[in-house]
C-alpha positions as CSV (number, residue, x, y, z in Angstrom):
1,M,106.0,129.1,116.1
2,R,107.7,125.4,115.1
3,L,106.1,122.2,116.6
4,I,108.3,119.9,118.0
5,H,108.1,116.2,117.8
6,G,109.3,113.3,119.8
7,T,111.7,111.2,119.1
8,S,111.4,108.9,116.0
9,R,111.8,104.9,116.0
10,F,111.2,102.4,113.8
11,R,109.8,99.0,114.6
12,P,107.8,96.8,112.1
13,Y,104.4,96.7,112.8
14,T,103.0,93.4,113.5
15,S,99.0,94.2,114.1
16,A,96.4,94.3,111.6
17,S,94.8,97.2,109.5
18,G,91.8,98.7,111.4
19,G,91.6,97.6,115.1
20,W,92.6,99.5,118.1
21,G,95.3,101.1,115.9
22,S,92.5,103.1,113.8
23,A,90.6,103.7,116.8
24,H,93.1,105.2,118.7
25,S,94.3,107.4,115.6
26,V,91.0,108.7,115.2
27,L,90.3,109.5,119.3
28,N,94.1,111.5,118.8
29,I,93.2,113.6,116.0
30,L,89.8,114.7,117.6
31,W,91.5,115.4,120.7
32,R,94.5,117.2,118.8
33,E,92.2,119.5,116.8
34,Q,90.0,120.3,119.7
35,A,87.1,119.3,117.8
36,F,86.3,115.9,120.3
37,V,82.3,116.8,120.5
38,K,81.8,118.9,117.1
39,G,84.0,116.3,115.2
40,S,82.2,113.1,116.9
41,A,78.8,114.7,116.2
42,A,79.8,115.0,113.0
43,L,81.3,111.5,112.0
44,I,77.9,110.0,112.8
45,K,76.4,111.7,109.7
46,Q,79.4,111.2,107.5
47,N,78.9,109.9,104.2
48,K,75.2,109.0,104.9
49,P,71.9,110.1,103.4
50,K,71.1,113.8,104.5
51,G,74.6,114.2,105.7
52,F,77.9,115.0,104.4
53,A,80.3,113.1,101.9
54,C,83.6,112.3,103.3
55,V,86.7,115.4,102.5
56,S,89.0,113.1,101.3
57,C,88.9,110.2,99.1
58,A,86.3,109.6,96.5
59,W,85.4,105.6,97.4
60,A,81.9,104.6,97.1
61,K,79.5,105.1,99.4
62,P,76.7,102.5,100.2
63,G,73.0,103.2,100.0
64,D,72.4,101.2,102.9
65,P,75.4,102.4,105.0
66,H,77.0,101.2,108.4
67,A,76.3,103.0,111.6
68,L,79.4,104.5,111.2
69,E,80.2,105.4,107.6
70,F,83.9,106.3,107.9
71,C,87.5,105.2,107.9
72,E,90.7,106.4,109.8
73,N,91.6,108.7,107.0
74,G,88.1,110.1,106.4
75,A,87.8,110.7,110.4
76,K,91.2,112.5,110.2
77,A,90.0,114.8,107.4
78,T,86.7,115.6,109.3
79,A,88.6,116.5,112.2
80,W,91.2,118.5,110.7
81,E,88.2,120.4,108.8
82,L,86.3,121.0,111.9
83,T,89.2,122.1,114.0
84,S,88.7,124.6,116.7
85,L,92.2,126.3,116.0
86,R,92.0,129.4,113.7
87,T,94.5,131.2,111.4
88,A,93.2,134.8,112.2
89,P,94.6,138.3,110.9
90,S,96.4,138.5,113.9
91,F,98.5,135.6,113.1
92,F,99.5,137.2,109.9
93,Q,100.3,140.6,111.4
94,A,102.7,138.1,113.8
95,H,104.4,136.4,111.2
96,T,106.0,137.5,107.8
97,V,105.4,135.2,104.4
98,T,109.2,134.8,104.5
99,E,109.2,133.8,108.2
100,L,106.4,131.2,107.4
101,R,108.2,129.7,104.5
102,G,110.6,128.2,107.1
103,W,107.7,126.4,109.1
104,Q,107.1,122.6,108.4
105,D,104.0,121.7,106.2
106,Y,102.4,120.1,109.3
107,D,102.5,123.3,111.2
108,L,101.2,125.5,108.7
109,E,98.2,123.7,108.2
110,Q,97.9,122.8,111.9
111,H,97.7,126.1,113.0
112,G,94.0,126.1,112.0
113,R,91.0,127.3,109.6
114,L,91.4,130.6,107.8
115,T,88.9,133.2,108.8
116,H,89.2,136.4,106.5
117,P,90.0,137.3,102.9
118,M,93.8,138.3,102.6
119,R,96.0,139.9,100.3
120,Y,99.4,140.2,100.1
121,D,101.2,143.3,101.1
122,A,104.6,143.3,99.5
123,Q,105.9,146.5,101.8
124,S,105.3,144.5,105.1
125,D,105.7,140.9,103.5
126,R,102.4,140.2,105.4
127,Y,99.1,138.8,104.4
128,V,97.0,142.0,105.5
129,T,92.8,141.6,105.4
130,T,90.6,142.9,102.9
131,T,87.0,142.6,101.8
132,W,85.5,140.3,99.6
133,E,84.4,143.2,97.6
134,E,87.4,145.0,97.1
135,A,88.9,140.9,96.3
136,A,86.4,140.3,93.6
137,S,87.2,143.7,92.2
138,A,90.4,143.8,91.8
139,I,90.8,139.9,90.9
140,G,88.3,140.9,87.9
141,A,90.6,144.1,86.8
142,Q,93.8,142.3,87.0
143,L,91.8,139.2,85.0
144,R,90.6,141.5,82.1
145,A,94.4,143.1,81.9
146,L,95.9,139.7,81.1
147,S,95.3,137.3,78.1
148,P,92.9,134.5,78.8
149,D,95.3,132.0,77.7
150,E,97.7,133.6,80.0
151,V,95.8,132.5,83.2
152,V,95.4,128.8,84.5
153,F,92.2,128.1,86.4
154,Y,93.3,124.8,88.5
155,A,90.9,122.6,90.1
156,S,91.8,120.3,93.0
157,G,89.2,117.6,92.9
158,R,87.4,118.7,96.2
159,A,84.6,121.1,94.9
160,S,81.1,120.0,94.1
161,L,79.8,119.4,90.9
162,E,78.0,122.6,91.1
163,T,80.9,124.5,91.8
164,S,82.9,122.6,89.2
165,F,80.5,123.4,86.4
166,M,80.4,127.2,87.3
167,Y,84.1,127.1,87.1
168,Q,84.6,125.9,83.9
169,L,81.9,128.1,82.6
170,F,83.9,130.9,84.2
171,A,87.2,130.0,82.4
172,R,85.6,129.2,79.2
173,A,83.5,132.4,79.1
174,Y,86.4,134.4,79.9
175,G,88.0,132.7,76.8
176,T,90.5,130.0,78.1
177,N,90.5,126.3,78.3
178,N,93.2,126.3,80.7
179,L,91.6,123.9,83.2
180,P,94.2,121.5,84.7
181,D,93.4,119.5,87.5
182,S,94.6,116.9,89.9
183,S,93.6,114.5,87.6
184,N,96.5,115.4,85.6
185,M,98.5,114.3,88.3
186,C,96.9,110.8,89.2
187,H,94.6,109.2,86.9
188,E,94.8,110.7,83.6
189,S,96.5,107.6,82.2
190,T,93.1,106.0,83.3
191,S,91.3,108.5,81.4
192,V,93.5,108.0,77.9
193,G,93.8,104.4,78.4
194,L,90.4,103.0,79.1
195,Q,88.7,105.3,76.6
196,E,90.8,103.7,73.8
197,S,90.5,100.3,75.1
198,I,87.0,100.4,76.2
199,G,85.1,103.4,75.2
200,V,84.6,104.9,78.8
201,P,87.2,107.1,80.7
202,V,86.3,105.7,84.1
203,G,85.8,102.3,85.7
204,T,83.2,99.6,85.1
205,V,82.8,98.3,88.6
206,T,80.1,99.1,91.3
207,L,80.0,98.3,95.0
208,A,77.4,95.6,93.8
209,D,79.8,94.1,91.6
210,F,81.9,93.6,95.2
211,E,79.1,91.2,96.3
212,H,79.4,88.8,93.2
213,T,82.9,88.7,92.1
214,D,84.8,85.4,92.7
215,C,88.1,86.7,92.4
216,I,90.2,90.0,92.9
217,F,93.2,91.2,91.1
218,F,94.9,94.2,93.1
219,F,97.9,96.3,91.6
220,G,99.4,99.6,93.0
221,Q,97.1,100.7,95.4
222,N,97.4,100.8,99.2
223,V,93.9,100.6,100.3
224,G,94.6,100.6,104.0
225,S,95.9,104.2,103.5
226,N,94.3,105.6,100.8
227,S,90.7,104.4,100.8
228,P,90.2,102.2,104.3
229,R,86.6,101.9,103.8
230,M,87.3,99.3,100.8
231,L,88.2,96.8,103.1
232,H,84.9,96.6,104.4
233,P,83.6,94.7,101.2
234,L,87.0,93.4,100.8
235,Q,86.6,91.4,104.2
236,E,83.0,90.5,103.2
237,A,84.3,89.0,99.9
238,R,86.9,87.2,101.6
239,K,84.3,85.5,104.2
240,R,83.0,84.0,101.0
241,K,86.4,82.6,100.2
242,V,87.1,84.8,97.3
243,P,90.6,85.1,96.3
244,I,92.4,88.5,96.5
245,I,95.6,88.8,94.2
246,T,97.9,91.3,94.9
247,F,100.8,93.0,92.8
248,N,102.9,95.7,95.0
249,P,106.2,96.2,95.6
250,I,105.8,97.0,99.3
251,R,103.7,94.9,101.7
252,E,101.0,97.2,102.6
253,R,99.6,95.9,105.9
254,G,96.1,97.1,104.6
255,L,96.2,94.4,101.8
256,E,97.4,91.6,104.6
257,R,95.2,91.6,107.5
258,F,92.4,93.3,108.8
259,V,90.3,94.0,111.8
260,N,87.0,95.6,111.5
261,P,86.9,98.6,113.9
262,Q,83.0,98.5,113.8
263,S,82.8,94.6,115.1
264,P,83.3,94.4,119.0
265,V,83.9,90.7,118.8
266,E,86.6,91.4,116.2
267,M,88.1,94.3,118.5
268,L,87.9,92.1,121.4
269,G,89.0,88.7,119.9
270,P,92.4,87.9,118.6
271,K,91.9,87.0,115.3
272,S,91.9,89.1,111.7
273,T,90.7,88.8,108.1
274,V,94.0,87.6,105.7
275,I,93.1,90.1,102.6
276,S,95.6,88.9,100.3
277,T,95.5,85.4,99.4
278,Q,98.6,85.8,97.0
279,Y,100.9,88.6,97.4
280,H,103.7,89.5,94.6
281,Q,106.3,91.9,95.1
282,V,106.8,93.4,91.4
283,A,109.6,95.4,91.0
284,I,109.2,99.1,90.4
285,G,108.5,99.4,86.7
286,G,107.6,95.6,86.2
287,D,104.0,95.6,86.1
288,T,103.5,95.3,82.2
289,A,105.9,92.5,82.3
290,A,104.1,90.8,85.3
291,V,100.8,91.4,83.8
292,M,102.2,89.9,80.5
293,G,103.5,86.8,82.4
294,V,99.9,86.1,83.9
295,A,98.5,86.5,80.2
296,K,101.5,84.3,79.0
297,A,100.4,81.5,81.7
298,L,96.8,81.8,80.8
299,L,97.8,81.0,77.0
300,D,99.5,78.0,77.9
301,L,96.5,76.8,80.1
302,E,94.4,77.5,77.0
303,E,96.8,75.4,75.1
304,R,96.8,72.7,77.7
305,A,92.9,72.7,77.8
306,K,92.6,72.7,74.0
307,R,95.0,69.2,74.1
308,D,93.3,67.6,77.1
309,G,89.8,67.9,75.6
310,E,88.9,70.1,78.4
311,P,86.6,73.3,78.6
312,P,88.6,76.4,76.8
313,V,90.3,79.0,79.5
314,L,89.4,82.0,76.7
315,D,85.9,83.3,76.3
316,H,86.2,82.8,72.8
317,D,82.6,83.9,71.9
318,F,83.0,87.1,73.7
319,L,86.7,87.6,71.9
320,A,84.9,86.9,68.7
321,Q,81.8,89.2,69.4
322,H,83.1,91.9,71.2
323,T,87.0,92.5,70.7
324,D,89.6,93.6,67.9
325,G,93.1,93.4,67.9
326,L,93.5,89.8,70.1
327,A,95.9,88.1,67.3
328,H,98.6,90.7,67.5
329,F,98.3,90.6,71.4
330,M,98.7,87.0,71.6
331,D,101.5,86.9,69.0
332,T,103.2,89.6,71.2
333,V,102.4,87.6,74.5
334,K,103.9,84.4,72.8
335,G,106.9,86.1,71.9
336,Y,108.4,87.0,75.5
337,S,110.4,84.4,76.8
338,W,109.7,83.3,80.3
339,D,113.2,84.8,81.3
340,E,112.7,88.2,80.3
341,L,109.4,88.2,81.7
342,E,110.9,87.2,85.1
343,R,113.9,89.7,84.7
344,R,111.5,92.6,84.0
345,S,108.9,91.7,86.5
346,G,111.3,91.0,89.4
347,L,108.9,88.0,89.9
348,T,109.2,84.3,89.3
349,R,107.8,82.4,86.7
350,S,105.9,80.2,89.3
351,A,104.5,83.2,91.3
352,L,102.7,84.2,87.5
353,E,101.2,81.3,87.1
354,A,100.0,80.7,90.2
355,A,98.3,84.2,89.8
356,A,97.0,83.0,86.2
357,T,95.5,79.4,87.5
358,V,93.3,81.3,90.0
359,Y,92.2,83.5,87.5
360,A,91.3,80.6,84.9
361,R,89.6,79.1,87.8
362,S,87.3,82.4,88.2
363,E,84.3,83.1,86.4
364,K,83.5,86.4,87.7
365,V,86.9,89.0,88.0
366,M,87.7,92.8,88.9
367,I,90.9,94.4,88.8
368,V,91.5,97.2,91.3
369,Y,94.4,99.3,90.7
370,G,95.9,103.1,91.4
371,M,98.8,105.2,90.7
372,G,101.0,102.4,91.2
373,M,100.2,101.8,87.8
374,T,99.4,105.1,86.0
375,Q,102.3,107.0,87.6
376,H,104.7,106.1,84.9
377,R,106.2,107.1,81.7
378,H,103.9,104.1,80.0
379,G,101.4,104.5,82.5
380,V,98.5,104.3,79.8
381,A,100.1,100.9,78.4
382,N,99.9,99.8,82.0
383,V,96.1,100.7,82.4
384,Q,95.5,99.0,79.1
385,M,97.5,95.7,79.8
386,L,95.1,95.3,82.6
387,V,91.9,95.8,80.3
388,N,93.7,93.2,78.0
389,L,94.0,90.6,80.7
390,L,90.1,91.2,81.8
391,L,89.2,90.8,77.9
392,L,90.8,87.5,77.6
393,R,88.2,85.9,79.8
394,G,85.3,88.3,79.1
395,N,85.6,90.0,82.6
396,I,84.1,93.4,81.4
397,G,80.4,94.0,81.4
398,K,79.2,91.3,83.5
399,P,78.2,91.5,87.3
400,G,81.3,90.6,89.5
401,A,83.9,92.0,86.7
402,G,85.3,94.6,85.6
403,I,88.1,97.7,86.0
404,C,88.2,99.6,88.9
405,P,90.4,102.5,89.3
406,V,90.8,103.7,92.5
407,R,90.5,108.0,92.5
408,G,91.9,110.3,94.8
409,H,90.4,113.3,95.9
410,S,86.7,113.2,96.8
411,N,85.2,114.7,93.5
412,V,88.1,114.5,91.0
413,Q,85.9,112.1,88.9
414,G,82.8,114.4,89.0
415,Q,84.4,117.7,88.4
416,R,85.6,116.1,84.9
417,T,82.1,115.0,84.5
418,V,80.7,118.6,84.3
419,G,83.5,120.0,82.0
420,I,87.0,120.5,83.8
421,T,89.2,119.5,81.1
422,E,91.5,121.4,78.7
423,D,90.5,119.4,75.8
424,P,87.2,121.7,74.2
425,A,86.4,118.5,72.4
426,K,85.3,116.7,75.5
427,V,82.5,119.4,76.1
428,P,79.5,119.9,74.4
429,K,80.5,123.0,72.9
430,D,76.8,123.4,71.2
431,K,75.0,123.6,74.1
432,L,77.4,125.5,76.1
433,E,77.0,128.0,73.6
434,A,73.5,128.2,72.8
435,L,72.5,128.4,76.6
436,F,75.2,130.8,77.6
437,G,75.9,133.1,74.7
438,F,79.7,132.8,74.3
439,S,81.9,131.0,72.0
440,V,83.8,127.9,73.7
441,P,87.6,128.6,72.6
442,E,88.8,126.0,70.1
443,R,92.3,126.1,71.4
444,K,93.2,123.1,73.3
445,G,94.4,124.4,77.3
446,M,97.0,123.4,79.4
447,A,96.8,120.3,81.5
448,T,98.6,120.7,85.0
449,I,102.3,119.9,83.3
450,D,102.0,122.4,80.4
451,A,100.8,124.9,83.0
452,C,104.0,124.2,85.2
453,E,106.3,124.8,82.0
454,G,104.4,128.0,81.3
455,I,105.0,129.3,84.8
456,V,108.7,128.4,84.6
457,N,109.2,130.1,81.3
458,G,106.9,132.9,81.9
459,S,104.0,132.6,79.5
460,V,102.0,132.1,82.5
461,K,101.2,134.9,84.3
462,G,97.8,134.3,85.9
463,F,96.9,131.5,88.4
464,I,93.4,130.8,90.2
465,G,93.7,127.8,92.3
466,L,90.2,126.2,93.1
467,G,91.3,124.3,96.9
468,G,94.6,122.2,96.8
469,N,98.4,123.0,97.6
470,F,99.7,123.1,93.8
471,L,103.2,124.3,94.6
472,R,103.8,121.2,96.7
473,A,102.1,118.8,95.0
474,V,103.8,119.2,91.7
475,P,107.0,117.9,90.3
476,D,110.3,119.5,90.1
477,T,109.4,122.1,92.9
478,S,113.0,123.4,93.3
479,R,112.7,125.0,90.0
480,M,108.7,125.7,90.4
481,E,108.9,127.6,93.3
482,P,111.2,130.4,91.9
483,A,109.4,130.5,88.8
484,W,106.0,130.9,91.0
485,S,106.9,134.4,92.5
486,G,106.9,135.5,89.0
487,L,103.1,135.5,88.8
488,R,101.4,138.8,88.0
489,L,98.1,137.2,89.6
490,N,98.0,134.8,92.4
491,V,94.7,133.8,93.6
492,Q,94.0,130.8,96.0
493,I,90.9,129.5,97.4
494,A,91.3,127.5,100.5
495,T,90.2,126.7,104.2
496,K,94.0,126.9,105.6
497,L,97.2,128.0,105.2
498,N,100.0,125.8,102.7
499,R,102.6,126.2,101.1
500,T,101.5,127.6,97.8
501,H,100.2,130.5,99.9
502,L,103.9,131.4,100.9
503,V,105.3,131.9,97.6
504,P,103.5,135.2,96.3
505,G,103.3,136.8,93.3
506,E,102.7,140.4,92.4
507,H,98.9,140.0,92.9
508,T,98.1,137.7,95.6
509,W,94.9,137.2,97.2
510,L,93.9,134.4,99.5
511,L,90.4,133.7,99.9
512,P,89.1,131.3,102.8
513,C,85.9,129.5,101.4
514,L,83.5,127.1,103.7
515,G,84.7,123.3,104.1
516,R,82.3,120.5,103.1
517,I,80.8,119.7,106.4
518,E,79.6,123.3,107.1
519,I,76.2,124.4,106.1
520,D,76.1,126.4,103.4
521,R,73.5,128.7,103.9
522,Q,72.6,131.3,100.9
523,Q,70.1,134.0,101.6
524,G,69.3,131.9,104.7
525,V,68.4,128.8,102.8
526,E,70.7,126.0,103.3
527,Q,71.9,124.7,100.3
528,V,72.6,121.2,98.9
529,Y,75.5,119.8,96.8
530,T,76.4,116.8,94.7
531,T,79.7,114.7,94.2
532,E,80.8,111.6,92.2
533,D,82.7,108.9,93.5
534,S,85.4,106.7,92.4
535,T,82.3,103.9,90.7
536,G,80.4,106.6,88.9
537,C,77.7,107.0,91.6
538,I,76.0,110.9,91.9
539,R,74.6,111.7,95.2
540,A,73.4,114.6,97.0
541,W,74.9,116.0,100.4
542,R,74.4,118.8,102.6
543,G,76.8,120.2,105.4
544,N,76.0,119.8,109.1
545,A,78.4,122.2,111.3
546,E,78.4,125.9,111.6
547,P,80.7,127.4,110.0
548,A,84.3,128.3,111.1
549,S,84.0,132.2,110.5
550,E,81.4,134.4,109.7
551,Q,83.4,135.8,106.5
552,L,84.0,132.6,104.9
553,R,82.3,132.1,101.3
554,S,81.2,129.1,99.9
555,E,83.2,128.1,96.5
556,S,79.9,128.5,94.5
557,A,79.8,132.4,95.8
558,I,83.1,133.2,95.4
559,I,83.4,132.0,91.7
560,A,80.2,133.3,91.2
561,A,81.5,137.0,92.6
562,L,84.9,136.9,90.6
563,A,82.7,135.6,87.4
564,H,80.6,138.4,87.7
565,A,83.0,141.0,88.4
566,T,85.2,139.8,85.7
567,L,82.8,139.1,82.9
568,G,80.0,141.2,83.9
569,E,76.6,141.0,81.7
570,S,79.0,140.1,79.0
571,V,77.7,136.7,78.9
572,A,74.2,134.9,79.8
573,V,75.4,133.0,82.8
574,P,73.2,134.0,86.1
575,W,75.7,133.8,88.4
576,R,74.1,136.0,90.9
577,Q,71.0,133.9,90.8
578,W,73.1,130.1,90.7
579,Q,74.9,131.9,93.7
580,H,71.8,131.8,96.1
581,D,69.8,128.7,94.4
582,Y,72.0,125.6,93.6
583,A,69.0,124.0,92.4
584,L,69.6,126.6,89.3
585,I,72.9,125.1,88.7
586,R,71.7,121.6,88.8
587,K,69.1,122.7,86.0
588,A,71.5,123.9,83.9
589,I,74.0,120.5,84.3
590,S,70.9,118.6,83.4
591,E,70.5,120.9,80.1
592,V,73.8,120.4,79.3
593,Y,74.3,116.8,80.0
594,P,70.7,115.3,79.7
595,E,72.2,111.9,79.3
596,I,73.8,111.8,82.6
597,F,72.0,114.1,84.6
598,H,68.2,114.0,83.6
599,D,65.6,114.3,86.6
600,F,68.7,115.2,88.4
601,E,66.8,117.0,91.3
602,T,64.9,113.5,92.0
603,R,67.4,111.4,91.3
604,M,70.3,112.8,93.3
605,W,68.3,111.4,96.6
606,K,68.0,107.9,95.5
607,P,69.5,105.9,98.5
608,G,72.9,105.2,97.0
609,G,72.6,107.9,94.2
610,F,72.5,107.5,90.9
611,H,75.2,105.9,88.3
612,R,76.2,107.6,85.4
613,P,75.7,105.7,82.2
614,L,78.5,103.8,80.9
615,G,78.5,101.8,77.8
616,A,81.0,99.3,78.6
617,T,78.8,97.7,81.4
618,H,76.5,96.6,78.6
619,R,79.4,95.6,76.4
620,Q,78.6,98.5,74.0
621,W,81.9,100.2,72.9
622,A,82.5,103.6,72.0
623,T,85.5,103.0,70.0
624,P,86.3,103.5,66.5
625,S,85.8,99.9,65.5
626,G,82.4,99.3,67.8
627,K,84.5,96.7,70.0
628,A,86.6,96.5,73.2
629,R,90.2,96.8,72.0
630,F,93.5,94.7,73.0
631,I,96.2,97.5,72.8
632,T,99.4,95.8,72.5
633,P,102.4,97.7,74.6
634,E,105.2,98.5,72.5
635,T,107.4,97.6,75.3
636,L,107.9,96.2,78.7
637,D,110.0,99.2,79.9
638,E,107.5,101.2,81.9
639,D,110.1,103.6,82.3
640,D,112.2,104.6,79.3
641,D,114.6,106.6,81.8
642,V,116.3,103.6,83.3
643,L,119.6,102.7,83.3
644,T,120.4,99.3,82.8
645,G,123.9,97.0,82.6
646,E,127.0,98.5,84.8
647,A,126.3,102.2,84.1
648,G,123.0,101.4,86.0
649,R,123.9,99.4,88.8
650,D,124.0,102.6,91.3
651,V,121.1,103.7,90.5
652,L,117.6,102.7,92.2
653,Q,114.2,103.2,91.0
654,L,112.4,105.5,93.7
655,M,108.6,105.6,94.1
656,T,106.7,108.5,96.1
657,L,104.3,107.1,98.5
658,R,101.7,108.3,101.4
659,S,101.9,107.5,105.0
660,N,98.9,106.7,106.7
661,D,98.9,110.1,108.3
662,Q,98.3,112.2,105.3
663,F,96.0,112.5,102.4
664,N,97.4,114.0,99.4
665,T,99.7,117.0,100.3
666,T,97.9,117.1,103.9
667,V,100.1,115.6,106.1
668,Y,98.3,114.9,109.9
669,G,101.4,113.8,111.7
670,Y,104.8,112.6,111.7
671,D,103.7,109.0,112.1
672,D,103.4,106.0,109.7
673,R,101.9,103.2,111.8
674,F,102.0,100.4,109.1
675,R,105.3,101.1,108.2
676,G,106.0,101.3,111.7
677,V,107.6,104.8,111.1
678,K,107.2,107.3,114.3
679,G,108.1,110.9,114.6
680,T,109.5,111.6,110.9
681,R,109.0,111.8,107.5
682,K,112.6,112.4,106.3
683,V,113.1,108.7,105.4
684,V,114.0,106.4,102.6
685,F,113.3,102.5,102.3
686,L,115.7,100.4,101.0
687,N,116.5,96.9,100.6
688,R,119.0,95.7,102.9
689,N,121.4,93.9,100.1
690,D,121.4,97.4,98.1
691,I,122.1,99.3,101.4
692,V,125.0,97.1,102.1
693,R,126.3,96.8,98.3
694,L,126.1,100.6,97.9
695,G,128.4,101.1,101.1
696,F,125.8,102.4,103.3
697,A,124.5,101.1,106.5
698,P,120.7,101.2,108.2
699,G,120.5,104.5,110.0
700,E,122.9,106.4,107.8
701,W,121.9,109.9,106.2
702,V,122.0,110.4,102.6
703,R,120.4,113.2,100.1
704,L,119.0,111.7,97.3
705,R,119.7,113.0,93.7
706,T,118.1,112.4,90.4
707,A,120.2,110.4,88.2
708,I,119.2,111.7,84.9
709,E,119.5,115.2,83.7
710,P,122.4,116.1,86.1
711,A,122.9,119.5,84.7
712,V,119.8,120.4,86.7
713,G,121.0,119.2,90.3
714,R,117.9,117.8,91.5
715,E,118.2,116.8,95.2
716,V,116.3,116.2,98.4
717,G,117.5,115.4,101.8
718,P,118.9,114.8,104.0
719,F,116.9,111.3,104.5
720,Q,117.7,108.5,107.0
721,I,118.0,105.2,105.4
722,I,115.7,102.4,106.5
723,A,116.2,98.7,105.7
724,Y,112.9,97.8,104.4
725,D,111.0,94.7,102.4
726,I,111.1,96.1,99.0
727,P,112.7,94.8,95.9
728,E,116.1,95.1,95.1
729,G,117.1,97.8,93.1
730,C,114.0,99.8,94.3
731,A,113.2,102.8,97.0
732,A,110.7,104.7,98.4
733,S,110.5,108.0,100.0
734,Y,107.3,110.5,100.9
735,Y,105.3,112.6,98.9
736,P,105.3,115.6,98.7
737,E,108.9,116.0,100.0
738,S,110.7,114.0,97.0
739,N,108.7,115.8,94.4
740,A,111.8,117.8,93.8
741,L,113.2,114.7,92.5
742,I,110.9,114.6,89.5
743,P,111.8,116.4,86.1
744,L,108.7,118.3,84.5
745,W,109.3,116.0,81.4
746,H,109.5,112.8,83.3
747,Y,105.8,112.1,82.4
748,A,103.7,109.3,81.1
749,K,103.3,109.6,77.5
750,R,100.1,110.2,76.0
751,S,98.4,111.2,79.5
752,K,101.5,113.7,81.1
753,V,100.6,112.0,84.5
754,P,104.0,112.8,86.4
755,A,106.1,109.4,86.6
756,A,106.2,109.4,90.4
757,K,106.4,105.9,90.7
758,S,109.6,105.5,88.9
759,V,112.6,108.0,89.5
760,P,116.1,107.0,89.0
761,I,118.0,108.3,91.8
762,I,121.3,107.9,93.1
763,L,122.7,108.1,97.1
764,I,125.2,110.9,98.5
765,R,126.3,110.3,101.9
766,A,125.2,113.5,104.0
767,Q,124.9,114.6,107.6
768,P,121.5,115.6,109.6
769,D,120.3,118.6,110.0
770,A,120.1,119.9,113.6
771,Y,116.4,119.8,113.5
772,D,116.5,115.7,112.5
773,L,118.8,115.0,115.0
774,D,116.4,114.1,117.8
775,R,114.5,112.0,115.1
776,A,117.5,109.8,114.5
777,V,116.1,106.4,113.6
778,P,118.2,103.6,115.5
779,E,119.8,100.8,113.6
780,T,118.8,98.3,116.3
781,D,115.1,99.1,115.4
782,Q,115.3,98.4,111.7
783,I,114.2,95.5,109.7
784,V,116.4,92.8,108.8
């Protein structure tokens, strides 16, 4: 069944983020999912001690929580998981897989929770019910028939530390390091860049630092849609008159104004909190130039202070004691002209000097950033430029200061901590081998892009997906989907039906698992699980709702069953015992990673959890030189595929983005309230000057075509043009609908993160599909 949605409209959203708009959105999804009572009861326990961790983002949870410790998107994720709607075996009897491929993504997931293990039957083109025993036995046999390096073990970032630890053990005991994960698509640029610069692969900021900071910089992160709970500490910072300086191509409402929906005074009054005190709409791909400009202005202020006999701007004691590479970096900064920095960044010298002036006056500065920095061809250099800026004034390793990458999925950072990585050099090989009686493979495995290339060229023959919607999330989908059907084995562990499940391979299995909010009973005993948030804080949680079906199994139980069916007793991993007692898994984690997880069973219940040790927060640098490193970018070009001059005048730089009605590939609805879009996702946001210059008009329909590697012919659409406040030469459209435009090879150097924030495109005039006619965006409603 295709759900029909109302006529779309576009009108600029004039209200603040949060407020009544957020409250109405939460109530609406609870009602729509038929989870009003159950969902409301769960929300009271969300992100609370003895409660459950939010299913969606990885933002930190305070030890002293608010009365309601959830945001709009977190509430949507809870309602989405606790829905009363079901996708039962009768649904698959009524619909072929071919038919379901014609459904919209929203309609597939909106149908409800999966209830029974299923296998694909090619003869009937349907999923049919199976038993857990049959599934495990058959999958184990199929894995044994494949070479280990032909199989990929993908993790989406939602599984607990316990499940993630088991999963990487399963893959390595099986004989492969093919352990790609969602970090490869988002923040691997962070892991590479920070490790090289300051000796840790994660951020240095904790929630406590927000209470002590006196200046915050934001780069490429949409807090209002992607991590709204962060708006609470930001609001508190603004009440202390802390300046917040934002660099982002689009003016995102969450970084402009906020009304706290938990404050009756704010909800009933006319006022809102101004979040950003400076908002600089940097051009797509202009971040390195912008940060370079701030650094150049800072060095100018240093020279002026020296000339006038005033205190220095740079922290010379810190620089001398704790850093290397400064001289080369300073020479490079001074070598760039203001004309070039302005042209590359899309910002004026005055704007960059304004940001630098506030930075110079502030003693404790943190930089918060997201995928707007990491998903570029030189995303690693972007991250390292942010570190360089912090190092100039000693803003790493003191309270209220540091670097703060905002991770996406709820445990994506934690699964890396316990071994989900394709690089065997990043796991304690000796301890794993001594404890579990198998040899860790020495060959480096596949990251996400490597796995995609292997699927396209046929070298990957088996795929196990621990959550996620892999085929929808990855780039180059028009090439990936046909190749996916060539898989010999396709195993998907999931809570709801999604696009990836509808492109079956030779042997395809759909294994429904418990959601995080549901009570996980093993042999009648309720289990506890742990996660790590964006700030490196680890804590315990437990489910609070009854499972959607008696047939569901926990992710840990599913992994244990598959591992036992595949490996038998050939390794000394007590899969069956672990399945029934997660404390035994935590004991093993603490033995493999004692420096992080010592006294695990006690410390995980500490209010607010416990933080993993990070040397950089104590100014201990695990780098080859033993110091924090200034790493100078080789170029201001964040994306090497950008065409310049007359040849590139018709080419726009596209960034993919998410609406406030989605989380990752999960679309909760067709509205993007903060951007004023209602009832559709088939739009492209353009600067009005570009629309007119290229011969189009707001409201027209176009197809988007990738402007590089034309022989492949990557296109999406038709999309309707919306005139929007975005820099000239730039464009934006929704993820994952525009993923087909991104070539597999268009990724960040050294981290292989898809460069989804700068894809060269051209526009081709088109006509709307019949399905889109009632969603036309009236030209008169558009921004001027």
